[in-house]
C-alpha positions as a LaTeX table, in Angstrom:
\begin{tabular}{lrrr}
\hline
Residue & $x$ (\AA) & $y$ (\AA) & $z$ (\AA) \\
\hline
Met1 & $-31.70$ & 22.41 & 17.80 \\
Thr2 & $-30.85$ & 23.85 & 14.61 \\
Phe3 & $-27.69$ & 25.70 & 13.17 \\
Pro4 & $-27.71$ & 29.46 & 12.64 \\
Thr5 & $-27.90$ & 30.12 & 8.81 \\
Ala6 & $-24.88$ & 32.44 & 8.82 \\
Ala7 & $-22.67$ & 29.56 & 9.96 \\
Phe8 & $-22.66$ & 28.12 & 6.57 \\
Pro9 & $-20.62$ & 30.29 & 3.91 \\
Ala10 & $-22.43$ & 31.52 & 1.20 \\
Asp11 & $-19.52$ & 31.99 & $-1.38$ \\
Val12 & $-18.41$ & 27.99 & $-1.35$ \\
Pro13 & $-18.30$ & 27.07 & $-4.84$ \\
Glu14 & $-20.15$ & 23.90 & $-6.12$ \\
Leu15 & $-17.76$ & 21.88 & $-8.28$ \\
Gly16 & $-18.69$ & 19.07 & $-10.55$ \\
Asp17 & $-21.63$ & 18.31 & $-12.57$ \\
Gly18 & $-21.79$ & 14.48 & $-12.45$ \\
Asp19 & $-22.78$ & 12.12 & $-9.82$ \\
Val20 & $-20.10$ & 13.27 & $-7.43$ \\
Arg21 & $-20.09$ & 16.97 & $-6.52$ \\
Leu22 & $-18.29$ & 19.10 & $-3.92$ \\
Arg23 & $-20.46$ & 21.71 & $-2.30$ \\
Ala24 & $-20.85$ & 23.49 & 1.11 \\
His25 & $-21.78$ & 21.30 & 4.23 \\
Cys26 & $-25.04$ & 21.55 & 5.49 \\
Glu27 & $-27.19$ & 20.84 & 8.64 \\
Thr28 & $-28.54$ & 17.65 & 6.94 \\
Asp29 & $-24.92$ & 16.27 & 6.68 \\
Leu30 & $-24.74$ & 15.90 & 10.56 \\
Pro31 & $-26.08$ & 12.28 & 10.91 \\
Ala32 & $-23.85$ & 10.98 & 8.28 \\
Leu33 & $-21.09$ & 12.87 & 9.17 \\
Val34 & $-21.39$ & 11.28 & 12.91 \\
Glu35 & $-21.50$ & 7.83 & 11.50 \\
Gln36 & $-18.29$ & 8.46 & 9.26 \\
Cys37 & $-16.26$ & 9.58 & 12.44 \\
Leu38 & $-17.25$ & 6.86 & 14.68 \\
Asp39 & $-16.29$ & 4.15 & 11.81 \\
Pro40 & $-13.34$ & 2.13 & 13.00 \\
Glu41 & $-11.36$ & 3.04 & 9.84 \\
Thr42 & $-11.93$ & 6.49 & 10.14 \\
Leu43 & $-10.64$ & 6.30 & 13.80 \\
Ala44 & $-7.60$ & 4.09 & 12.71 \\
Trp45 & $-6.41$ & 6.58 & 10.20 \\
Thr46 & $-7.33$ & 9.84 & 11.21 \\
Thr47 & $-6.98$ & 12.45 & 14.23 \\
Ile48 & $-10.77$ & 12.42 & 14.90 \\
Pro49 & $-11.31$ & 11.37 & 18.75 \\
Ala50 & $-13.08$ & 8.39 & 19.76 \\
Gly51 & $-16.69$ & 8.90 & 21.03 \\
Tyr52 & $-17.38$ & 11.48 & 18.38 \\
Gly53 & $-20.93$ & 12.68 & 18.58 \\
Glu54 & $-23.65$ & 15.07 & 17.73 \\
Glu55 & $-21.89$ & 17.97 & 19.71 \\
Glu56 & $-18.64$ & 17.61 & 17.71 \\
Gly57 & $-20.29$ & 17.29 & 14.58 \\
Arg58 & $-22.30$ & 20.55 & 15.10 \\
Ser59 & $-19.11$ & 22.25 & 16.07 \\
Phe60 & $-17.45$ & 21.00 & 12.89 \\
Leu61 & $-20.03$ & 22.19 & 10.72 \\
Ser62 & $-21.00$ & 25.37 & 12.23 \\
Val63 & $-17.81$ & 26.50 & 13.79 \\
Leu64 & $-14.53$ & 25.09 & 12.24 \\
Val65 & $-15.71$ & 24.74 & 8.39 \\
Pro66 & $-16.66$ & 28.27 & 8.14 \\
Gln67 & $-13.87$ & 29.66 & 9.99 \\
Gly68 & $-11.56$ & 27.91 & 7.70 \\
Trp69 & $-13.52$ & 29.43 & 4.60 \\
Arg70 & $-13.54$ & 32.85 & 6.21 \\
Thr71 & $-9.72$ & 32.79 & 7.12 \\
Gly72 & $-8.91$ & 31.23 & 3.95 \\
Ala73 & $-6.68$ & 28.59 & 6.11 \\
Glu74 & $-8.70$ & 25.69 & 5.15 \\
Arg75 & $-11.27$ & 25.13 & 2.59 \\
Thr76 & $-13.20$ & 22.22 & 3.35 \\
Phe77 & $-15.93$ & 20.85 & 0.88 \\
Ala78 & $-18.49$ & 18.16 & 1.40 \\
Val79 & $-18.60$ & 15.46 & $-1.02$ \\
Glu80 & $-22.06$ & 14.48 & $-2.30$ \\
Ala81 & $-22.75$ & 11.18 & $-4.39$ \\
Thr82 & $-25.48$ & 8.79 & $-4.80$ \\
Arg83 & $-25.40$ & 6.00 & $-2.01$ \\
Pro84 & $-25.89$ & 2.24 & $-2.68$ \\
Asp85 & $-29.51$ & 2.58 & $-1.84$ \\
Gly86 & $-29.98$ & 4.97 & $-4.72$ \\
Thr87 & $-30.31$ & 8.08 & $-2.42$ \\
Arg88 & $-28.10$ & 11.27 & $-2.69$ \\
Gly89 & $-26.27$ & 12.54 & 0.31 \\
Tyr90 & $-23.19$ & 13.17 & 2.17 \\
Ala91 & $-20.45$ & 10.95 & 1.03 \\
Gly92 & $-17.19$ & 12.40 & 2.83 \\
Ser93 & $-15.21$ & 15.57 & 3.20 \\
Val94 & $-12.29$ & 16.99 & 1.18 \\
Ala95 & $-10.05$ & 19.80 & 2.36 \\
Leu96 & $-7.21$ & 22.19 & 1.20 \\
Arg97 & $-4.92$ & 23.64 & 4.02 \\
Asp98 & $-3.12$ & 26.64 & 3.04 \\
Lys99 & 0.54 & 26.48 & 3.39 \\
Gly100 & 1.63 & 29.63 & 1.80 \\
Asp101 & 3.61 & 30.31 & $-1.34$ \\
Gly102 & 1.29 & 28.83 & $-3.49$ \\
Arg103 & 1.11 & 25.44 & $-1.72$ \\
Ala104 & $-1.53$ & 23.41 & 0.12 \\
Ala105 & $-2.08$ & 20.18 & 1.80 \\
Val106 & $-4.92$ & 17.99 & 0.90 \\
Gly107 & $-7.17$ & 16.02 & 3.46 \\
Phe108 & $-9.89$ & 13.87 & 2.74 \\
Val109 & $-12.34$ & 11.10 & 4.76 \\
Ser110 & $-14.92$ & 9.12 & 3.26 \\
His111 & $-18.03$ & 7.81 & 4.48 \\
Pro112 & $-17.78$ & 3.94 & 5.05 \\
Ala113 & $-20.88$ & 3.37 & 2.75 \\
Leu114 & $-19.25$ & 5.00 & $-0.18$ \\
Arg115 & $-15.79$ & 3.36 & 0.14 \\
Gly116 & $-14.47$ & 1.52 & $-2.69$ \\
Arg117 & $-16.54$ & 2.89 & $-5.48$ \\
Gly118 & $-14.39$ & 5.62 & $-6.75$ \\
Val119 & $-15.94$ & 8.60 & $-5.23$ \\
Met120 & $-13.05$ & 9.82 & $-3.31$ \\
Ser121 & $-10.71$ & 9.64 & $-6.21$ \\
Thr122 & $-13.33$ & 11.60 & $-8.54$ \\
Ala123 & $-13.76$ & 14.17 & $-5.36$ \\
Leu124 & $-9.91$ & 14.66 & $-4.90$ \\
Gly125 & $-9.56$ & 15.21 & $-8.64$ \\
Leu126 & $-12.43$ & 18.04 & $-8.65$ \\
Leu127 & $-10.30$ & 19.39 & $-5.70$ \\
Leu128 & $-7.33$ & 19.54 & $-7.43$ \\
Asp129 & $-8.70$ & 20.85 & $-10.66$ \\
His130 & $-10.06$ & 23.99 & $-8.37$ \\
Ala131 & $-6.79$ & 24.04 & $-6.51$ \\
Phe132 & $-4.92$ & 24.69 & $-9.65$ \\
Asp133 & $-7.37$ & 26.18 & $-12.13$ \\
Asp134 & $-9.20$ & 28.37 & $-9.99$ \\
Leu135 & $-6.84$ & 29.20 & $-7.11$ \\
Gly136 & $-3.79$ & 29.14 & $-8.94$ \\
Leu137 & $-1.71$ & 26.86 & $-6.51$ \\
Glu138 & 1.37 & 25.33 & $-7.65$ \\
Thr139 & 2.12 & 22.37 & $-5.43$ \\
Val140 & $-0.21$ & 20.18 & $-3.36$ \\
Ile141 & 1.12 & 17.61 & $-0.66$ \\
Trp142 & $-0.57$ & 14.54 & 0.73 \\
Trp143 & 0.47 & 12.92 & 4.06 \\
Ala144 & $-0.79$ & 9.76 & 5.61 \\
Met145 & $-0.19$ & 7.52 & 8.27 \\
Arg146 & 2.03 & 4.68 & 7.15 \\
Gly147 & $-0.27$ & 1.75 & 6.36 \\
Asn148 & $-3.39$ & 3.95 & 5.14 \\
Trp149 & $-3.39$ & 2.20 & 1.88 \\
Ala150 & $-6.83$ & 3.28 & 0.70 \\
Ser151 & $-5.57$ & 6.85 & 0.99 \\
Arg152 & $-2.41$ & 6.20 & $-0.63$ \\
Lys153 & $-4.29$ & 4.62 & $-3.66$ \\
Val154 & $-6.67$ & 7.52 & $-4.04$ \\
Ala155 & $-3.66$ & 9.87 & $-3.82$ \\
Trp156 & $-1.83$ & 7.45 & $-6.63$ \\
Arg157 & $-4.97$ & 7.60 & $-8.78$ \\
Cys158 & $-4.85$ & 11.45 & $-8.86$ \\
Gly159 & $-1.37$ & 11.62 & $-10.04$ \\
Phe160 & 0.69 & 12.08 & $-6.75$ \\
Thr161 & 4.29 & 11.32 & $-7.07$ \\
Phe162 & 5.30 & 9.08 & $-4.07$ \\
Gly163 & 7.95 & 10.59 & $-1.81$ \\
Gly164 & 8.69 & 7.87 & 0.51 \\
Thr165 & 8.32 & 7.37 & 4.38 \\
Val166 & 9.16 & 10.05 & 7.07 \\
Arg167 & 10.08 & 8.53 & 10.23 \\
Arg168 & 7.86 & 9.41 & 13.22 \\
Trp169 & 6.50 & 12.55 & 11.70 \\
Leu170 & 2.47 & 12.70 & 12.30 \\
Ala171 & 1.49 & 13.21 & 15.74 \\
Glu172 & $-1.39$ & 10.85 & 15.94 \\
His173 & $-2.83$ & 8.48 & 18.73 \\
Gly174 & $-0.95$ & 9.78 & 21.24 \\
Asp175 & 2.66 & 9.23 & 19.69 \\
Tyr176 & 4.64 & 10.17 & 16.27 \\
Gln177 & 3.70 & 7.91 & 13.64 \\
Asp178 & 5.49 & 7.20 & 10.30 \\
Ala179 & 4.35 & 9.19 & 7.62 \\
Trp180 & 3.82 & 8.71 & 3.91 \\
Val181 & 4.21 & 11.79 & 1.77 \\
Ala182 & 3.41 & 12.62 & $-1.88$ \\
Thr183 & 2.99 & 15.59 & $-3.94$ \\
Val184 & 1.34 & 16.83 & $-7.27$ \\
His185 & 2.38 & 19.84 & $-9.13$ \\
Arg186 & $-0.19$ & 22.14 & $-11.44$ \\
Asp187 & 1.63 & 20.86 & $-14.51$ \\
Asp188 & 1.37 & 17.18 & $-13.67$ \\
Pro189 & $-1.18$ & 14.78 & $-15.50$ \\
Arg190 & $-3.88$ & 14.07 & $-13.11$ \\
Gln191 & $-3.46$ & 10.26 & $-13.60$ \\
Pro192 & $-1.11$ & 7.41 & $-12.06$ \\
Arg193 & 2.40 & 7.88 & $-12.31$ \\
Gly194 & 2.94 & 4.36 & $-12.78$ \\
Pro195 & 1.19 & 0.80 & $-12.28$ \\
Trp196 & $-0.27$ & $-0.09$ & $-8.77$ \\
Trp197 & 1.06 & $-3.68$ & $-8.39$ \\
Ser198 & $-0.83$ & $-5.97$ & $-6.09$ \\
Leu199 & $-0.05$ & $-9.42$ & $-5.14$ \\
Pro200 & $-2.45$ & $-12.15$ & $-6.56$ \\
Arg201 & $-2.98$ & $-15.52$ & $-4.84$ \\
Leu202 & $-1.34$ & $-18.37$ & $-6.82$ \\
Glu203 & $-2.87$ & $-21.78$ & $-6.60$ \\
Ala204 & $-0.73$ & $-25.08$ & $-6.61$ \\
Glu205 & $-1.67$ & $-28.39$ & $-5.73$ \\
Arg206 & $-0.53$ & $-28.58$ & $-2.33$ \\
Val207 & 0.23 & $-24.99$ & $-1.48$ \\
Thr208 & $-1.49$ & $-21.35$ & $-1.93$ \\
Val209 & 0.80 & $-18.70$ & $-2.60$ \\
Arg210 & $-0.66$ & $-15.53$ & $-1.11$ \\
Pro211 & $-0.09$ & $-12.25$ & 0.27 \\
Leu212 & 1.39 & $-12.01$ & 4.02 \\
Val213 & $-0.92$ & $-11.48$ & 6.92 \\
Ala214 & $-0.64$ & $-10.70$ & 10.54 \\
Ala215 & $-1.81$ & $-14.06$ & 11.64 \\
Asp216 & 1.49 & $-15.26$ & 9.93 \\
Asp217 & 3.97 & $-13.45$ & 12.28 \\
Pro218 & 4.32 & $-16.21$ & 14.97 \\
Arg219 & 5.41 & $-18.72$ & 12.39 \\
Ile220 & 7.64 & $-16.23$ & 10.47 \\
Val221 & 9.45 & $-15.27$ & 14.08 \\
Glu222 & 9.98 & $-19.21$ & 14.55 \\
Ala223 & 11.41 & $-19.70$ & 11.12 \\
Ala224 & 13.55 & $-16.91$ & 11.35 \\
Asn225 & 15.04 & $-17.82$ & 14.39 \\
Asp226 & 15.90 & $-21.41$ & 13.20 \\
Pro227 & 19.78 & $-21.79$ & 13.08 \\
Thr228 & 19.53 & $-23.06$ & 9.65 \\
Leu229 & 17.57 & $-20.18$ & 8.28 \\
Gln230 & 19.76 & $-17.53$ & 10.55 \\
Arg231 & 22.92 & $-19.27$ & 8.62 \\
Trp232 & 21.59 & $-18.89$ & 5.24 \\
Met233 & 19.83 & $-15.65$ & 5.70 \\
Pro234 & 22.38 & $-13.40$ & 7.14 \\
Ser235 & 20.17 & $-10.19$ & 6.42 \\
Phe236 & 17.70 & $-11.60$ & 9.28 \\
Pro237 & 17.75 & $-9.93$ & 12.50 \\
Ala238 & 19.28 & $-12.42$ & 15.27 \\
Pro239 & 17.17 & $-12.66$ & 17.49 \\
Tyr240 & 14.29 & $-12.34$ & 15.10 \\
Thr241 & 11.25 & $-10.64$ & 17.02 \\
Ala242 & 7.35 & $-10.07$ & 16.34 \\
Gln243 & 8.21 & $-6.32$ & 15.71 \\
His244 & 10.76 & $-7.43$ & 13.01 \\
Ala245 & 7.79 & $-9.56$ & 11.36 \\
Thr246 & 5.32 & $-6.47$ & 11.56 \\
Glu247 & 8.11 & $-4.56$ & 9.89 \\
Phe248 & 9.02 & $-7.01$ & 7.30 \\
Arg249 & 5.19 & $-7.13$ & 6.03 \\
Ala250 & 5.02 & $-3.32$ & 5.97 \\
Leu251 & 8.29 & $-3.13$ & 3.67 \\
Val252 & 6.64 & $-5.99$ & 1.43 \\
Asp253 & 3.52 & $-3.94$ & 0.95 \\
Asp254 & 5.76 & $-0.89$ & 0.33 \\
Ala255 & 7.76 & $-2.46$ & $-2.51$ \\
Ala256 & 4.80 & $-4.24$ & $-4.16$ \\
Ala257 & 3.08 & $-1.20$ & $-4.64$ \\
Ala258 & 6.08 & 0.63 & $-6.21$ \\
Gly259 & 6.72 & $-2.60$ & $-8.22$ \\
Ala260 & 10.15 & $-3.15$ & $-6.81$ \\
Ala261 & 9.87 & $-6.44$ & $-5.28$ \\
Phe262 & 7.17 & $-9.12$ & $-4.55$ \\
Ser263 & 6.89 & $-11.41$ & $-1.39$ \\
Trp264 & 4.38 & $-14.12$ & $-0.45$ \\
Ala265 & 3.41 & $-16.45$ & 2.15 \\
Ile266 & 3.71 & $-20.34$ & 1.16 \\
Ala267 & 0.76 & $-21.66$ & 2.67 \\
Asp268 & $-0.86$ & $-25.13$ & 3.23 \\
Ala269 & $-3.38$ & $-25.30$ & 0.62 \\
Lys270 & $-5.88$ & $-26.96$ & 3.19 \\
Thr271 & $-5.09$ & $-25.11$ & 6.49 \\
Asp272 & $-3.81$ & $-21.92$ & 5.43 \\
Leu273 & $-0.86$ & $-22.35$ & 7.87 \\
Leu274 & 2.15 & $-20.67$ & 7.07 \\
Leu275 & 4.85 & $-22.95$ & 5.48 \\
Gly276 & 7.34 & $-20.20$ & 4.36 \\
Ala277 & 8.01 & $-17.46$ & 1.79 \\
Val278 & 8.86 & $-17.14$ & $-1.76$ \\
Ala279 & 9.87 & $-13.74$ & $-3.27$ \\
Val280 & 10.97 & $-11.60$ & $-6.25$ \\
Pro281 & 13.50 & $-9.39$ & $-4.16$ \\
Arg282 & 14.64 & $-7.69$ & $-7.55$ \\
Arg283 & 13.54 & $-7.22$ & $-10.84$ \\
Thr284 & 14.14 & $-5.14$ & $-14.01$ \\
Asp285 & 12.34 & $-4.76$ & $-17.29$ \\
Thr286 & 13.77 & $-8.12$ & $-18.38$ \\
Ser287 & 14.80 & $-10.24$ & $-15.44$ \\
Ala288 & 13.16 & $-11.32$ & $-11.90$ \\
Glu289 & 15.30 & $-12.84$ & $-9.28$ \\
Ile290 & 13.49 & $-15.60$ & $-7.19$ \\
Gly291 & 14.34 & $-16.21$ & $-3.55$ \\
Tyr292 & 12.63 & $-18.68$ & $-0.96$ \\
Trp293 & 12.68 & $-19.90$ & 2.54 \\
Leu294 & 10.81 & $-22.62$ & 4.68 \\
His295 & 9.62 & $-23.04$ & 8.14 \\
Pro296 & 11.68 & $-26.02$ & 9.50 \\
Glu297 & 8.50 & $-27.99$ & 10.05 \\
Ala298 & 7.72 & $-27.86$ & 6.20 \\
Arg299 & 11.20 & $-28.69$ & 4.72 \\
Gly300 & 11.65 & $-32.11$ & 2.81 \\
His301 & 7.97 & $-32.27$ & 1.31 \\
Gly302 & 8.30 & $-30.38$ & $-2.04$ \\
Tyr303 & 6.44 & $-27.39$ & $-1.04$ \\
Val304 & 8.94 & $-24.81$ & $-2.03$ \\
Arg305 & 9.30 & $-26.36$ & $-5.32$ \\
Asp306 & 5.29 & $-25.98$ & $-6.04$ \\
Ala307 & 5.59 & $-22.46$ & $-4.80$ \\
Val308 & 8.64 & $-21.30$ & $-6.95$ \\
Asp309 & 6.94 & $-23.03$ & $-10.07$ \\
Ala310 & 3.67 & $-21.15$ & $-9.32$ \\
Val311 & 5.71 & $-17.48$ & $-9.15$ \\
Val312 & 7.77 & $-18.30$ & $-11.98$ \\
Ala313 & 4.64 & $-18.75$ & $-13.80$ \\
His314 & 3.56 & $-15.86$ & $-12.78$ \\
Val315 & 6.85 & $-13.79$ & $-13.37$ \\
Phe316 & 6.61 & $-15.18$ & $-17.09$ \\
Ala317 & 3.05 & $-14.27$ & $-17.65$ \\
Pro318 & 2.51 & $-11.19$ & $-19.97$ \\
Arg319 & 1.55 & $-8.19$ & $-18.21$ \\
Asp320 & $-1.86$ & $-7.90$ & $-19.88$ \\
His321 & $-2.61$ & $-11.12$ & $-18.21$ \\
Gly322 & $-1.67$ & $-10.02$ & $-14.88$ \\
Gly323 & 2.12 & $-11.24$ & $-14.60$ \\
Ile324 & 5.36 & $-9.45$ & $-14.50$ \\
Gly325 & 6.25 & $-10.22$ & $-18.31$ \\
Ala326 & 10.10 & $-11.05$ & $-17.49$ \\
Leu327 & 12.05 & $-12.54$ & $-19.84$ \\
Arg328 & 14.33 & $-14.45$ & $-17.58$ \\
Ala329 & 13.96 & $-15.59$ & $-13.94$ \\
Tyr330 & 17.16 & $-16.36$ & $-11.65$ \\
Val331 & 18.22 & $-17.66$ & $-8.25$ \\
Arg332 & 21.11 & $-16.91$ & $-6.37$ \\
Val333 & 22.46 & $-19.55$ & $-4.02$ \\
Asp334 & 25.30 & $-19.60$ & $-1.65$ \\
Glu335 & 27.83 & $-22.27$ & $-2.99$ \\
Leu336 & 27.71 & $-24.13$ & 0.34 \\
Asn337 & 23.71 & $-24.24$ & 0.69 \\
Arg338 & 23.23 & $-27.52$ & $-1.28$ \\
Asp339 & 19.62 & $-27.62$ & $-0.14$ \\
Ser340 & 18.48 & $-24.48$ & $-1.68$ \\
Leu341 & 20.75 & $-25.49$ & $-4.96$ \\
Ala342 & 18.77 & $-28.87$ & $-5.38$ \\
Val343 & 15.31 & $-26.86$ & $-5.06$ \\
Ala344 & 16.66 & $-24.66$ & $-7.96$ \\
Tyr345 & 17.55 & $-27.59$ & $-9.98$ \\
Ala346 & 14.21 & $-29.17$ & $-9.24$ \\
Cys347 & 12.41 & $-26.28$ & $-10.47$ \\
Gly348 & 14.28 & $-26.46$ & $-13.96$ \\
Phe349 & 16.88 & $-23.78$ & $-13.27$ \\
Glu350 & 20.24 & $-24.04$ & $-14.99$ \\
Met351 & 23.82 & $-23.01$ & $-14.03$ \\
Ala352 & 24.43 & $-19.68$ & $-15.53$ \\
Gly353 & 27.54 & $-18.71$ & $-13.59$ \\
Thr354 & 29.24 & $-17.65$ & $-10.38$ \\
Glu355 & 28.83 & $-14.06$ & $-8.79$ \\
Arg356 & 32.24 & $-14.04$ & $-6.64$ \\
Ala357 & 32.12 & $-12.60$ & $-3.18$ \\
Gly358 & 28.43 & $-11.99$ & $-3.83$ \\
Leu359 & 27.45 & $-12.23$ & $-0.04$ \\
Val360 & 28.69 & $-11.58$ & 3.19 \\
Arg361 & 27.97 & $-14.59$ & 5.42 \\
Arg362 & 26.94 & $-13.88$ & 9.32 \\
Asp363 & 30.32 & $-15.20$ & 10.15 \\
Gly364 & 32.13 & $-12.35$ & 8.05 \\
Thr365 & 33.25 & $-14.70$ & 5.43 \\
Phe366 & 32.67 & $-13.95$ & 1.54 \\
Ala367 & 30.10 & $-16.36$ & $-0.07$ \\
Asp368 & 30.33 & $-17.05$ & $-3.98$ \\
Met369 & 26.83 & $-16.96$ & $-5.46$ \\
Leu370 & 25.89 & $-19.57$ & $-7.72$ \\
Val371 & 23.40 & $-18.09$ & $-10.22$ \\
Leu372 & 20.94 & $-20.32$ & $-11.92$ \\
Glu373 & 18.21 & $-19.24$ & $-14.67$ \\
Arg374 & 15.26 & $-20.20$ & $-16.44$ \\
Val375 & 14.32 & $-18.55$ & $-19.82$ \\
Asn376 & 10.56 & $-17.55$ & $-20.40$ \\
Pro377 & 9.38 & $-20.17$ & $-22.75$ \\
Leu378 & 6.56 & $-17.88$ & $-24.00$ \\
Ile379 & 9.11 & $-15.45$ & $-25.40$ \\
Asp380 & 10.55 & $-15.97$ & $-29.05$ \\
Phe381 & 14.08 & $-14.94$ & $-29.04$ \\
\hline
\end{tabular}
């Protein structure tokens, strides 16, 4: 079966003159389109239905895409690029959905063979140039289901300003999902608005300081429900559930991407078993706070000292060497938490002062917080 020639719009512009081009869809895109729509990552983050086949692909190419162009409601381009095997062909789709008054929403989906190669970032940049320079649009908005980091990074590379998380906004997968939103204006530079912070693996002799993963959740729940941790961490919900652990990891990823805060797992260097966590919960251009907690089974072995030393080294390392470049690292310890205070002293922190009534304990009493600090030895004051 072939498509009617009239199904494909004749007035779709071709954009780009390098390896990545935007063009009209064509019949030969069908096999790759179906592959893309059967990919688990595509299904996880889009409204494409499971079991997508040739029939659905033909309808998309011969009915939905042409209709969008004819009405102006949605301008959808095929992305063409060189594949890893050297051949050229379909690499994904990008679309502008008209929202009226000089505004549009952007959507994009990549074929799995082309992911991680910068193709979609280039394609989105071409689409934005067309939107602002040729169509005269003012603002383009991007939406994605919370957790779709690949899509968020593409938007970041193209100059979108991240606007935060909208609770239960996207109607996908049979429910309302939390959504990320970002916008770019015609006068905005089409380049990242700030650094994209990632969490490196930090190796110590007995522990690895690494990003948190879903497999850590049961150990996080065990630790967070420990009476000692509940006493000294009043911000922890009680009881602490698996859902809390999942939400905690999501908040960690959000904060790290924005460069606002960083949290790592402390894991056994041999088994990768979660032993605790170490974090930079607050940072400024000059200072970084360090926080830490341990699973009850891991206490008394010096693991947290090893982890804190590794994080402090990362905090002090210059930015051009992958670090944070802070001048000062400090810890805030409840005056009654002698074990945590001992860790701080063991890691070379020195008393700097007292923050009066710096914390409300779980029992409602106020805690004076002891502030201890280390100064970056790499900085010549």
